[in-house]
C-alpha positions as CSV (number, residue, x, y, z in Angstrom):
1,M,0.0,0.0,0.0
2,L,2.8,2.4,0.9
3,P,4.3,2.4,-2.6
4,V,0.9,3.0,-4.1
5,L,0.3,6.0,-1.8
6,L,3.8,7.4,-2.7
7,A,3.0,7.1,-6.4
8,V,-0.3,8.9,-6.0
9,L,1.3,11.7,-4.0
10,L,4.1,12.1,-6.5
11,S,1.7,12.2,-9.4
12,Q,-0.2,15.1,-7.6
13,A,2.9,17.1,-6.7
14,P,3.2,20.4,-8.5
15,T,5.8,20.4,-11.3
16,A,8.4,23.1,-11.8
17,P,7.6,25.4,-14.7
18,S,9.4,24.2,-17.8
19,R,12.0,26.3,-19.5
20,Q,12.7,26.4,-23.2
21,Q,14.8,23.5,-24.3
22,G,16.0,23.3,-27.9
23,V,14.5,25.2,-30.8
24,P,10.8,26.0,-30.2
25,I,8.2,24.8,-32.7
26,G,5.1,26.4,-34.0
27,Q,1.6,25.8,-32.6
28,G,-0.2,24.9,-35.8
29,K,-1.6,21.5,-36.3
30,T,-1.4,21.5,-40.1
31,L,1.9,20.8,-41.8
32,P,3.2,24.3,-42.8
33,T,3.9,25.4,-46.4
34,V,7.3,27.0,-46.9
35,R,8.4,29.0,-49.9
36,L,11.8,30.2,-50.8
37,T,11.7,33.3,-53.0
38,A,15.5,33.6,-52.8
39,P,17.8,32.1,-53.8
40,S,16.1,31.3,-57.0
41,G,18.9,29.1,-58.4
42,G,21.3,29.8,-61.2
43,W,24.7,31.6,-61.0
44,T,25.8,34.7,-59.0
45,V,28.9,36.7,-58.5
46,D,27.7,38.2,-55.3
47,R,29.7,37.4,-52.1
48,M,26.5,37.5,-50.1
49,L,23.6,35.0,-50.5
50,L,20.1,36.3,-49.9
51,V,17.7,33.8,-48.2
52,E,14.2,35.0,-48.2
53,G,10.7,33.5,-48.1
54,T,7.5,32.8,-46.2
55,V,6.0,30.1,-44.0
56,S,2.2,29.6,-43.7
57,D,2.2,29.0,-40.0
58,T,3.0,32.4,-38.5
59,T,3.6,30.9,-35.0
60,I,6.8,29.2,-36.3
61,D,9.7,31.3,-35.0
62,P,12.5,30.6,-35.9
63,V,13.0,28.6,-39.0
64,V,16.1,26.4,-39.3
65,I,18.4,27.0,-42.3
66,S,21.2,24.9,-43.5
67,I,23.7,26.3,-46.0
68,N,26.1,23.6,-47.2
69,G,25.6,21.9,-43.8
70,D,26.1,25.1,-41.7
71,R,23.2,25.5,-39.3
72,Y,21.4,28.9,-38.8
73,L,18.3,29.9,-36.9
74,M,16.4,32.8,-38.5
75,R,13.6,34.7,-36.9
76,T,10.3,35.1,-38.7
77,F,8.1,38.2,-38.7
78,S,4.4,37.5,-39.6
79,G,5.5,34.4,-41.4
80,R,8.3,36.2,-43.4
81,F,12.1,35.8,-43.1
82,K,15.0,37.5,-44.9
83,R,18.7,37.8,-44.4
84,K,21.9,37.7,-46.3
85,F,24.7,35.2,-45.6
86,P,28.3,34.9,-46.8
87,A,28.2,32.7,-49.9
88,A,30.6,29.9,-50.5
89,S,32.6,29.5,-53.7
90,G,30.8,27.2,-56.0
91,K,27.7,25.3,-54.9
92,N,25.5,26.7,-52.2
93,V,22.7,24.3,-51.1
94,V,20.1,26.1,-49.0
95,T,17.7,23.9,-47.0
96,L,15.0,25.5,-44.9
97,M,13.0,23.6,-42.3
98,A,9.9,24.8,-40.5
99,T,8.4,22.7,-37.7
100,N,5.1,22.9,-35.9
101,Q,2.8,20.4,-34.1
102,A,2.1,18.5,-37.4
103,G,5.8,17.9,-38.3
104,T,8.6,19.5,-40.3
105,A,8.3,21.0,-43.8
106,R,11.4,21.3,-45.9
107,V,12.3,23.3,-49.1
108,Q,15.6,23.4,-50.9
109,A,17.3,25.6,-53.5
110,T,20.8,25.6,-55.0
111,S,22.8,28.6,-56.1
112,Y,26.3,28.6,-57.7
113,A,28.6,31.5,-56.7
114,Q,31.5,32.5,-59.0
115,I,33.6,34.1,-56.2
116,P,37.0,33.3,-54.6
117,P,37.1,30.6,-51.9
118,V,36.6,31.7,-48.3
119,P,39.5,30.5,-46.1
120,L,38.0,31.2,-42.7
121,K,34.3,31.4,-41.5
122,A,32.9,31.2,-38.0
123,I,29.1,31.0,-37.3
124,L,27.7,31.2,-33.8
125,T,24.1,30.6,-32.9
126,S,22.1,29.7,-29.7
127,D,19.0,27.6,-29.2
128,T,17.2,30.2,-27.1
129,Q,15.5,33.4,-27.9
130,G,16.1,36.4,-25.6
131,V,19.8,35.7,-24.7
132,Y,23.1,37.1,-25.8
133,T,25.7,34.5,-26.9
134,D,28.2,37.1,-28.1
135,L,30.9,36.0,-30.5
136,H,34.4,37.1,-29.7
137,I,37.3,36.7,-32.2
138,Y,40.9,37.1,-31.2
139,E,43.2,37.6,-34.2
140,P,47.0,37.1,-34.4
141,T,49.2,40.1,-34.6
142,Q,52.9,40.6,-35.1
143,D,53.4,40.8,-31.3
144,S,50.9,38.2,-30.0
145,V,53.3,35.3,-30.1
146,S,56.9,35.4,-29.0
147,T,59.7,33.0,-28.0
148,P,61.1,34.4,-24.8
149,K,63.5,31.5,-24.2
150,P,65.2,29.6,-27.0
151,G,64.2,25.9,-27.2
152,E,61.1,26.3,-25.0
153,G,58.6,27.0,-27.7
154,P,56.4,30.0,-28.6
155,V,54.3,31.9,-26.0
156,L,50.9,33.6,-26.7
157,D,50.0,37.0,-25.2
158,L,46.3,37.3,-25.4
159,K,46.4,41.0,-24.6
160,K,48.3,41.7,-27.8
161,M,45.9,39.9,-30.1
162,G,43.3,41.8,-32.1
163,H,39.9,41.6,-30.5
164,V,36.8,41.7,-32.7
165,Y,33.3,41.6,-31.2
166,W,29.9,43.4,-31.2
167,A,31.3,46.7,-29.7
168,D,34.3,46.8,-32.0
169,T,33.7,45.0,-35.3
170,N,36.7,46.5,-37.0
171,S,39.1,43.7,-37.7
172,P,42.8,44.9,-37.7
173,S,43.7,42.2,-40.2
174,G,40.8,42.7,-42.6
175,G,38.2,40.2,-41.4
176,T,34.5,41.0,-41.6
177,F,32.2,40.7,-38.5
178,Y,28.4,40.5,-38.9
179,L,26.2,41.4,-36.0
180,N,23.2,39.4,-34.9
181,E,20.7,40.7,-37.5
182,Q,17.0,40.1,-36.8
183,G,14.7,41.7,-39.3
184,D,15.6,45.4,-39.3
185,S,17.3,45.2,-35.9
186,F,20.9,44.5,-35.0
187,D,22.5,42.9,-32.0
188,D,19.2,42.0,-30.2
189,P,19.2,39.1,-27.8
190,A,18.2,36.3,-30.0
191,Y,19.3,33.1,-31.8
192,G,21.9,34.7,-33.9
193,P,23.8,34.1,-36.0
194,Y,26.9,36.1,-35.4
195,L,29.2,35.7,-38.3
196,Y,32.9,36.2,-38.8
197,V,34.5,35.8,-42.3
198,H,38.1,36.3,-43.3
199,R,38.9,36.1,-47.0
200,A,42.7,36.5,-46.5
201,P,43.5,35.4,-42.9
202,P,47.1,36.0,-41.9
203,K,49.0,33.0,-40.5
204,G,48.9,32.5,-36.8
205,V,46.7,31.4,-33.9
206,Y,43.1,32.6,-33.7
207,L,40.8,32.2,-30.6
208,I,37.0,31.9,-30.9
209,A,35.1,32.5,-27.7
210,T,31.5,33.4,-26.5
211,N,30.2,35.5,-23.7
212,Y,26.8,34.7,-22.3
213,W,24.2,37.1,-21.0
214,P,20.6,35.8,-20.5
215,S,17.6,38.0,-20.1
216,G,14.2,37.5,-18.4
217,D,13.6,33.9,-17.2
218,K,16.1,32.3,-19.6
219,A,18.5,30.3,-17.4
220,H,20.4,28.4,-20.0
221,T,21.1,27.8,-23.7
222,V,23.2,25.7,-26.0
223,A,25.7,27.6,-28.1
224,T,26.6,26.1,-31.5
225,L,29.7,27.1,-33.3
226,N,30.4,26.1,-36.9
227,V,33.9,26.6,-38.2
228,V,34.7,26.3,-41.9
229,L,38.2,26.5,-43.3
230,Y,39.1,26.9,-47.0
231,E,35.5,26.5,-48.0
232,G,35.1,25.5,-51.6
233,T,38.5,24.0,-52.0
234,P,39.9,20.4,-51.8
235,Q,41.4,21.4,-48.4
236,E,38.0,22.3,-46.9
237,M,37.6,21.5,-43.2
238,R,34.5,21.8,-41.0
239,R,34.1,21.5,-37.2
240,M,31.0,22.0,-35.0
241,V,31.1,22.7,-31.3
242,R,28.1,22.7,-29.0
243,I,28.5,23.9,-25.5
244,P,25.8,24.5,-22.8
245,L,25.9,28.0,-21.2
246,A,24.2,28.7,-17.8
247,T,26.0,31.3,-15.8
248,P,25.5,35.0,-16.7
249,G,28.7,36.7,-17.7
250,T,30.4,33.4,-18.5
251,T,33.2,33.5,-21.1
252,R,33.8,30.1,-22.8
253,V,36.5,29.3,-25.3
254,L,35.0,27.4,-28.2
255,A,37.9,26.8,-30.5
256,W,41.5,27.7,-31.4
257,I,42.5,27.9,-35.1
258,N,46.1,27.8,-36.3
259,V,46.3,29.1,-39.9
260,L,49.5,27.7,-41.3
261,G,49.2,29.1,-44.9
262,D,49.2,27.3,-48.2
263,G,45.7,26.0,-47.7
264,K,46.6,24.4,-44.4
265,A,45.1,25.0,-40.9
266,E,44.6,23.1,-37.7
267,V,41.6,23.3,-35.2
268,Y,41.8,22.7,-31.5
269,V,38.6,22.4,-29.5
270,P,39.5,22.2,-25.8
271,S,36.3,20.3,-24.9
272,Q,36.9,17.7,-27.6
273,D,40.5,17.4,-28.6
274,P,43.8,16.6,-26.8
275,A,46.1,19.6,-26.4
276,P,48.1,20.3,-29.5
277,K,51.8,19.6,-29.3
278,G,53.1,20.8,-32.6
279,S,55.9,23.4,-32.7
280,S,53.6,25.9,-34.4
281,W,51.3,26.0,-31.4
282,P,52.0,28.3,-28.4
283,R,52.8,26.2,-25.3
284,N,50.7,28.3,-22.9
285,L,47.2,27.9,-24.3
286,D,45.7,26.7,-21.0
287,D,47.2,29.7,-19.1
288,A,45.8,32.1,-21.8
289,V,42.4,30.6,-21.4
290,K,42.5,31.1,-17.6
291,T,43.4,34.7,-18.2
292,L,40.5,35.2,-20.5
293,T,37.8,33.4,-18.5
294,S,39.0,35.0,-15.2
295,G,38.5,38.5,-16.7
296,G,42.1,39.3,-17.3
297,V,41.3,40.2,-20.9
298,D,38.5,42.5,-21.9
299,S,35.8,40.0,-23.1
300,E,32.7,41.3,-21.5
301,G,29.6,41.7,-23.6
């Protein structure tokens, strides 16, 4: 009898209010109709690819977009969505997915871009509306790596790296930083994406990090980073990193990139990979991370 009574009491106990987990789906009970008005196919010489269309269920927000496998979340406004993304050299396969209670509708379009290959691209999104998962890029400079003692390997000084983020989007080395555009607004707390593209990245070590600031009752999110190197070439490399974020003001290192030149690069993801030991890597990456995450380097926001 006691187990039965406990089961009854537990079933009647109040449950904690659920928080958003994963990408929200629409409330409609009929499979949505999705239309892509752009891209319309064919060839282009534009470096930016316009993705535009409509979804019949106006409660679906956001829609999920895949461009050559890179995942984006795009907000909808009265069933409409529109944004430009950096195009890849050659084939660009755009797949759009809209999900509601009845299931997921998909539509696809292909566009070919006659543009130079993109050597370095970073895409950061979150799975929660109403939070900031700010993208921070640290670029190599002439002074960011030194060899203070012969034979002991190079040392990285994070304070001497170029820092590109929402409050200073000017890349010292010529990269392009795109803010979190949502409709006609920029840098609102939302899914993203934040984008960083470098069409001629100088050799050296790059750091990609995120700084988390929730709003309202949002307690946590999952940040997703997609890194693409030498896109559209035989040397193309892709890595995806997914990290949960829960503490306001948290700075998390997502990935290190070592651009070696001549179409070669290496990626080190601290949460997934063993520490790199090659001679081209600074020997103090762990200490540099501690400096960043402890507030020793300006990463706030």
